[in-house]
N, C-alpha and C positions, 0 to 999 in steps of 0.2 A: 617445668611442667607447662607453663604458658606457651613457650616456644614450640614445644612438642605438639600441643593442642593446635596451634596455628598451622603446623605442617600437616596434621591430620585434615584440617579444614580445606587446605589447598589440594590435598590428595583427593578428597571427596569430590571437589569440583573438577579435578583433572580426569577422574574416571567417568564422570557423567557424559561429557561430550565424546569421549572414547567409545563408549557403549553406543551413542547415537551414530557415530561414524560407521560402526560395524553392524548397524541394524540390517543392512542389505546382505551381510555375510552370515549372520546367525539367525536361526529361527527356532521356535519351539523351546525345549528345555535349555539348550545351550545359551540362547539369548537371555532367558530368564536368569540363568546363573550368572551371566555377565552383568545384568542389571542388579543382581542380588549383591554384588560386591559393594555397591553404593549404599545398599540398605543395611549393611552389617556394621556400620560405623557405631561403636558403643558410646553411650552417653557419658556416664561418670565411671571411669576406670582409673587405676593408678598408673604411674609412668611406666613401670615395668610391663604391665599388661598391655598398655598402649603400644609400646615399642614392639612387643611380640606380635600384636595384631597387625601393625603396620607392615612388618616384614612378611607375614603370611599373605596379606592381601596383595602385596606387590608381586610376590611369587606366583600366586594363582593367576593374576592378570597376564604375566609373561607367558605362563604355560598355555593359557587359552589362545593367546595370539600365535604362538609357535605352532600349535596343533592345527591351525586353519590354513588351508592352501591359498586363501585369498588375502593374506595379511598385508601385502603391498605397503602403501604409505603409512598405514596404522603401525605396522611393526618398525618401520624406519623411524618414525617419530615418537616411539614409545618413550625414549628418554625425555623428550620435551613435555609429553603429556604427564608423566609420572614424577618428574622431578619436582619436589616440594620446595620451590624457591619463591621468594617474594621479589617484586620489582620495585624500583625506587619511585617514590612519589614524584610526579612531574614538577619541573621548576616552574615557579610562578603560577601554580595551579590554584584554582578557587573552588570552594565547596559549592555544588549545585544544589541549592535548597529547594527541592521540588515539593516538599511537604507544605511549605507556606506559600507556594505559588498561587496567586488568586485565580479563580475560575468561577464565572457566574453567568448563568443562563439568563439573558435579558428578557424583559416582558415583550410581548407582541406589540410592535409599533402601531399607532393608529392607522397607518396606511394599509395595514394587513388585517385589521380587525374584521373586515367583511369578507376576507378570502377564506373559504372553507378548506380544510384538509381533505383531499380526495379520499374516498373509501374503496376498499377492494371490492370487486364485483365478480359476477359470474361463478359464485361459489368458492372463490379463492379465500374468502375470509375464514372459511371452515378449515382450509388447508393451514392457514396461519395459526389458528386455535389448536389444531390437533398436532401440528408440527409434522416433520418428515417429508417424504417424497410421494408424489402421486402423478401418474401419467394422464395424458389428455383424455383418453377414452374412459378411464375409471372416474375422472372428475365429473363427467356427464351423468354417470350412473349414481354417483353419490348425491349430487345436487338436484337430481331428477329434472334436469334441463339439458337440452341439446347445445352444448357449447363446443362440441367436437368440430362442427363445420366452421365455426368462428375462428378457432385457433389452427385448423387444418390447412387453411388457404389464406396466407398472409398477404396483404396488399404490398405492392412495390412503392419505393419512394416517390415515383412519378405519379402514382394514383392518389397521393395525399395532398391536401390543400395546406401548405405550410403557413398560410396566413392565419390559420386557426390554431396553430401550435405556438406557444410562447417561445420567443427567442432567447437563447442563453446570453446573459449580460455579464461580461467580465467585471471583476471588482473595480477596475479603474474607470468604468463607465457607469457604475451603479450609483445613482444619485441618493437613493434611499440608504444604502450602505454607508455612504459618506455622511449623510445627515446623522445617522446613529453614531458614527465614529466621532463626530463633533461633539455630540451630547455627552457621550460617556468618556471622552478624553482618550480614545484609542489613536495610536500613532501608525499602526500597520493594518491594512485591510486585506483579507484573504477569503477565498471560497474553499470549500472542501476539495474540489477537484485540483486546486493549486497546492494546498497545504499538505495533502496526503502524500503526494509524490516526494516532497521534501522531507516529511516526517519518516518515510520509509527508510531513507539513508541514515537519518539520525538514529532510528530504531536499530539498525544493524550495529551501530556503534555502542548503543546502550547495552545490548544483549551480548556484545563481544562476538558478533557474526554467528549467532545461534540459529540453526535451522528450525522450522516448524516441527510439530509432532505429526508423525505419519502412522500412528497405531491404528489397529482395527481395519486396515485395508486387507484385501484378499492376498493370498500367497503369490499371485501373479505380479505383484509390485515389489517383491523382495529385491529384484536386481534393477529396479528403476531408480533414477536420481532422487534422493531424499533431501533436497534443499530447494531454495527458491530458484525459479527459472531465471535464465541469464538476462532476459529482457527486463526483469524486475530489479536486477542488480546493476544495470548500466546507469550512466549519469542521467539526472533529471534537470531540466532547465525551465526557466520562467522569466518574466519581465517585471522589473520593479519600476513603477512610475510614480513621480511626485504629483500628487493631486491637490495638495495645499501647501503653501510655503510657511506661513506663520500661524499656528504652529505647524511644523512639517508633518504631513501625513503621506505615507507611501502605500500604494496598492501593489500587490503581487498577483500577476496574471499568469496563467499557464501558457506553455509554448509547445506547439505541435511540430515545431521545425518549419520547413518550407513547404510542407504538404498542405493542400487545400482540404480543409476538414470536410467540405461538402462532398468530396469524392470518397470519403470513407464510409462504406456501406453499412457497417455495423453501428457506427455512430448515428448516421441518418435514420436507420430503422429504430434504434433504441428509443428515440424521442416519441415516436407514435406507438411503439409496442407497449410502453408504459401506460399509455392512454387506453389501450385494448384491455388492460388489466384493471383499470379504475373506471371504465365506462361499459355499460351493457352493450350488446351487439347492435341493437337498433339505434341507440344514441350515437355510438361511434360512427356507424355507417352514414348517418344523416349529417353529422357535424364535420367529419374530417375527410370524407372521400369526395374527390372533385366531381365525380359523376352525379353526386346527390346534391350539389350546391343549390339547385333550385328548390329543393325540398326542405331547406332549413327554416326553422321557426324564428320569429322575431327576437326571441330571447337568446338564441344561440350566439355565443361570443367566444373569442379565444380563451382557452383555459389558462388562468393565471397561476403562477408558481407560488407555493406557500413556503416561506423561509422562516427558520429560527436563527437566532444569533447568540453566539457565545463570546463573552468578553474573557480572554485569557491573558492576564497581565496587561500589556500595552497593545495586544493584538485583538482585533475583532474578526471572528470567523463566521462566515455565512454558510448555512446548511439548508439545502432543499429537502423538505419533508415530502416524500413521494406519496405515502398513503397512510391510513390509520384504520384500526378496527376497534370497535367498542366492546369492552369486556366489563359489564357492570357499570360502575360509575367512572371507570378508567378508560382513557383513550390510549390505545397501544399504537405507537408510531413505527411504521415499517418502511425499510428501505427496499426499493424495487430494482432488480438487476436483470437485464436481458442478456443471455449468454449464448453466443454462437458456438457451434460444435467445434471440437478440437481440430479436426481436419481443415476447417475453413480458417480458423484463427492463425494456424501455422502457415497458411498460403493465402492471405487475404486478397491479394491482387487477382488471383484466379479462383475465387471462392465458388464460382459457378461449376467448376470441375467436380465439386464434392456434394452436389445436391442429392446424390444417391446414398450419402452417408447418413445413417439413421441410428438413433438410440433404441436398440432392440432388447437389451438385457439390463438387469440391475447391477451385476458385477462382471468384471472382465477387463482385459487390457484395452480392447477396442469396441466401439459401438455400444458403450455402456454408460450408465449414469455414474458409475464408480470412476470411470476415467475422467469424466467432467469434474467430479468432486476432487479427485487427485490434482488435476490442474488448477483448480480453485485454490487449493492449499498453497500451491507453488507460486501462483501468480497474482491472485486477487484478494485473498482473505485479509492480508495486511491493510490494503486500501479500504476494503469494505468495513473492517473493524474501526478504523480511525474515522471514517465517515459517520459510523453509527454512534461513536462516543462523542463526536463533536455535536451532532444533532440530537443526542439523547434518544436514540431510536432503540427499540426492543429486539429487533431481529431483521433479517433480510429474506425476501422472497425472490428466488432465482427462477427465471424462465429459460429453459433450454430450447434452442431453435436452430434451424439450418437456413434461415432467410426465407424459406417457403412455408414452413409450418412449425408450430411449437409442439415439442414432444411431450413435455411434462413440466411440473413446477416442484420446487423444494423450498421449504421454510426452515431457516436455521436461526436459533436464538443467539443473542449476543454472547451469552456465557459460553456457547459452544465454540465460537470463534476465539474467544479469549483463552480458552484452555488449549485449543489447537496452536495458537500462535505463541503463547507464553507459559502454558502449563497450569496457570491458575488465574482467577479473576483478580486477585490482589496484585500480582506481578504485572498484569495487563494495565491496571490503573496507575501503578508506579511508573511504568514505562511511558504511558500517555502524558502524564504530568511532567515527567523528566524531559521528554521530547519537546514539549511546548515551551518549557522554561529555557532549554538550551537553544531553541530556534529564536526565541526573543533575544537572548544574549548575543547570538550570532548577528542578528539584524542590527542591534545596537552597535556592535563593534565594526561591522562592515560599513555601515552608513555614516559612521564617524570619520572614516578614511575617505570614502567616496563622497566627495562634496556635491551632493545633489540637493540643491536648495530652490531652484526655480521650478515653477509649475510646468509640467510636460517633460521634464528631464527623465530619461529612461536608461536603465542598465539591464543587460541580460545576466542573469545569475544561474549558476549551474552547481548542483550538489552531487558528490560522488563518495560513497563510503568505500575506502580502499581496504580490502582484506589483507593485501600484501603490506601496506604501510601501517595498518591498524589505526587509521585516522580518517577524518572527513575532509576531502578536498573541495574547495569552493572556488569557482572561477566567476569573476565579475568583469563584463565587458561594457564600456561606455558606448551608448548609441544615441545619436541625435533624435531620430524619429523612427518609431517602430514600423509604421505603415510605409514610409519611404524606403526604409531599410529592406523590408521584405520585397517590395515592388522592384527595387533596383536589382536585388539578387535574382529574382525570378526572370526579369527581362534580360539578364546577362547571358543566358543560354537560350538557344532556340527551343530546346525541349524543356518544359517546365518541370518535368520529373528528373531532378538532378541525379547524376551518377554518384556525386559525393559533395559534401558541403564545401570542401576546399576549392572545388571548381568555381563556385560562386564567388568566393573571396578573391581568388586570383583573377578571374575574368572581370570583375568589377573593380579590380585594383584596390581592394580594401586592406588596409593594414590595421588589424584590430588592436585596440588599446585595452589590454586585459591585465587584471591583477589577481594574484592567487593567495588564498587564505587557507590555513591548516588548523583544524580543530582536533584536539586529542582529548580523550575521556578515560578516566580510570575508575573502576568499581572496587569498593571496599565492603566485603561481606563479612559480617560479625567480626569486624576489626582486622580482617585479612585482605590484603590487596590481591585481586584476581589477576594473574599474569596474562599478558597478551596472548591470544590464541586459545584461551580457555573460556568457553561460553559461560555466561552467567546463568546459574540454575537457582532460582529463588524458591524458598519454602516459607510456609506460614511461621510468623514470629521471627524470621531472620531480620537482622539489622543491616540495611543496604544504604550505602552512601556513595555519592558520586563526586569526583573532582574533575575539573575541566580546564583546558587552556586553549586560547585562540590567539593565533599570530598571523601577521601579514608576511607572506613569503616573497613579495616583490612582483615585478612584471613577469609576464609569461611569453615565451617565444611563440611565433605563429605555428610552428610545427606541432608543439605540444597541445596548443589549443585546438588545432584541427583534429588531432587524435581524439580529443575530448568530445567535440561536437560530432565527429564521425560516429562514435558509439551512441551519443545522446539521440541522434536522429535516425538511429536504426537503419543504416545504409544496407544495401543489398548484399554487400560482401563483407567479410570479417577480416580484420588485421590481427593475427594471433599474437603479434609482438606488441600490441597496443596495451599499455598499462591500464587503460580505462575500459577494458572490454568486459569487466564484471567477473573475472576469475576469483573463485574462492578456494582457499586451501584449508585443510584440517577442519572440516565442518561435519 
C-alpha cells in the first residue's frame, strides 16, 4: 500500500507539468478537465480503489492528448510524464537544510542613520496604497494635480547633471559593506543586482525547471510562449574579488560583458526616472537638470542611496531601498522599476525606431499594458521578487515608458509575484531560503579549490542551469586584474562593439584558465523523489526535502568556454548548436 501511494504521488506531480505544457493547447472546459485530473487524487482509499482510480486517470489523460491536434511533444513524451518511477538518490548527496539556514536583517548602520528613505511623490503613494494600474492622464485627475506634463516629456540623459545622482558602487568597492561584513563575520559580500542573476539559475534547479503561472491573461496569449524568456535562461556571469585575506572575504560583482554600461540607454535613464518618482516636479527640475544648475539652493546635494543589509549564513547582501510610503505607524518599503516598452527592449540598439509605439489599451497582444505584464512574468518577476525578499520590501511600482514619456504606473504586492512565480507564498519562501543556502555551499566548495588568498585576486564566475543536463553548470576563470582584462580586450579590436567574445580572446592571444563545476539537486516531496523533468509543485502542508551534490569536473577547453560566454554576453547572432543557449524542454 505504501509503494502504491508513492506511485500515486509521483503521478500527481507528473500530470501537473503536463497540464502546464498544454495550457497553450487547451482552453475553457477542456483545460479545466485536464487540470481536474490532478485535483481528483483521493486521500484515504484502499489499495483496490487506488489501483482502479490510477488506471482510470491514466486512460483519461491519454484520450485527452490523442484527441488534440496539437499534441506534438506532449504526446511523444507521455510515457516519460506518466511513468510512475523513482530515481536513485545521488551518490555522495547531502541534505540541504534550508529550514535552519540563518537569515537576519541587520540594524541600520550609524553611517546611514541620517539618510532618509525616499517617499513616493506626485500622487503615486495613492497608487501604491490602492494597488493596480493607472495611466498618466488618470493620475492627474485622481490627485487633482497636473503631473501629466511632467511625465509626458522625459529629459534625455544629456540634459541630466550626473554629479547630482549617486553613483553605483559595486560590492568590491563598498567600504561600508566591507565594514559591516567585518563586524558580522560575513565571508561573501553581494548586492541584489549580483545575487539575483545567480539565484535565478539556482531557482530553475530548485523547481525542476518549472515555468511561472500565466493564468488570467486574455485569450490572445493562448498561443504565446508560456515559459521564461530565453535571455533569462542564458548564462549569468560575475566577478569574485578577494577584498580581505585574513579572514578571507570575497566580494561578488556583476558583469555586463564588454559593453560600456554608459551606452545602455535604459540603464542610464532608469537612474533619474526613479528620482522623478520620488521628487516633485519643481525639486527635480531644479536639482537634476543641467540648464537649472544656477537656480540650485545651498542645501541641494546629491541624493544618497539608502541600503538595508541581510545576513544570510556567511553571506552579506546589500539591498537598495528605492522608496517608502507611510501607512499608519508602518513604513511600507517599495521597489521602483522603470520599464521600457516591449518593442524597444527587443531592439535596444535601435530604440529610436519605436518612439511611435504606445500603450493604448489595457489588454491585447500589442500596444497594451497586458503585453508588458506578460513580458514581466517571463523576464523580470523572478529578479524583482528576489530583490524584494532580500530587502524586505512589500511591493514594486513599475513605470512603463518609451524613453520619451511615461504611459502609466502599476503597483504589485509581493504576494502577487510569489503566487505568479511559485504558486504560493510558502513555496516562494522555501525556494528563497533553499537558493541562498545552496549558493553559500557552492561558494564554499568552489573557493576551496580556487586558491584565491591574496587581496585583489579575481575570478570570473558563470552560472547556467542546464535543462538538458538537469544540473547547474558553473565556470570559473582566473583573471589577474579585471580593469586590465577588459581594457586589453577592448583595445584588441578597432571596433569596441565586438562581433563575438571569442574574437577578443583570440586577438589578445588569451588562453583562459577555466575550471568547471557541476551541481545536482534532487527534491523529495512527501517521501517520494521527484524524477528529473518533472517540475516541483508544492502544496500547503507538503513535506519537502532537498539533497545536493557539488563536484569539480576539471579544466574546460577554450571552445566550450567561448560557447558559454557567447550566450552570456548576448551576442548579436545565435548558435543553435550551442548547449548553453538556454533551451528548455518539457516545460
